Structure formats: structure tokens, C-alpha cells
C-alpha positions as CSV (number, residue, x, y, z in Angstrom):
1,M,-4.6,10.5,10.4
2,A,-4.5,7.3,11.7
3,N,-1.9,6.2,13.2
4,L,0.1,4.3,9.7
5,T,3.0,2.1,11.8
6,E,-0.5,0.0,12.9
7,R,-1.5,-0.1,9.1
8,I,2.2,-0.8,7.4
9,T,3.5,-4.2,8.3
10,V,7.0,-6.0,7.0
11,N,7.9,-9.4,6.4
12,P,10.9,-11.1,4.7
13,D,8.5,-13.3,3.5
14,Q,6.1,-11.0,1.9
15,C,7.0,-9.3,-1.8
16,N,10.5,-9.6,-1.1
17,G,10.7,-7.5,2.7
18,R,9.3,-4.4,0.8
19,P,6.9,-2.5,3.4
20,C,3.0,-3.3,2.6
21,I,-0.7,-2.7,3.9
22,R,-1.3,-5.3,6.9
23,G,-3.2,-8.2,5.5
24,M,-2.1,-7.7,1.9
25,R,0.3,-8.3,-0.8
26,I,0.3,-4.3,-1.5
27,R,3.5,-2.7,-1.4
28,V,3.7,1.1,0.1
29,T,5.4,2.1,-2.5
30,D,3.1,1.4,-5.6
31,V,0.3,3.1,-3.3
32,L,3.0,5.8,-3.1
33,D,3.5,5.8,-7.0
34,L,-0.4,6.0,-7.2
35,L,-0.4,9.0,-5.7
36,A,2.3,10.6,-7.8
37,N,0.4,10.0,-10.6
38,G,-2.3,12.2,-9.4
39,L,-5.0,9.2,-8.6
40,T,-7.1,10.2,-5.6
41,S,-7.1,7.9,-2.9
42,E,-11.1,6.5,-4.3
43,Q,-9.1,5.8,-7.7
44,I,-6.4,3.2,-6.2
45,L,-8.9,1.2,-4.0
46,E,-10.8,1.1,-7.2
47,E,-7.6,0.5,-8.8
48,L,-6.4,-2.1,-6.0
49,R,-9.7,-3.9,-6.4
50,T,-9.8,-5.4,-9.5
């Protein structure tokens, strides 16, 4: 797996400073919650595209 620290950013002006996926306003915690609820990575991508 690629170096995750290159894909996660923290910007105090974006999402209240919570870690996000680089270049997007998708919080890391949202992705982890979806994974914890049993969604596959493909389902998560589809969910976040809409």
C-alpha cells in the first residue's frame, strides 16, 4: 500500500482541521466509518462520487 501520509492532509481551514483525503473534503474518519460498517473500497468510492 502506498505511503498513506502522502494521501492524508491536515489543514486548519478545511473540515475544522480534521485529517482529509488530499485534495478533497472527505474526512478520513468518514472513510473509516464506512469501512467499519462493512462497505468495500469499491462501494465507498461509489458512495463518495454521488
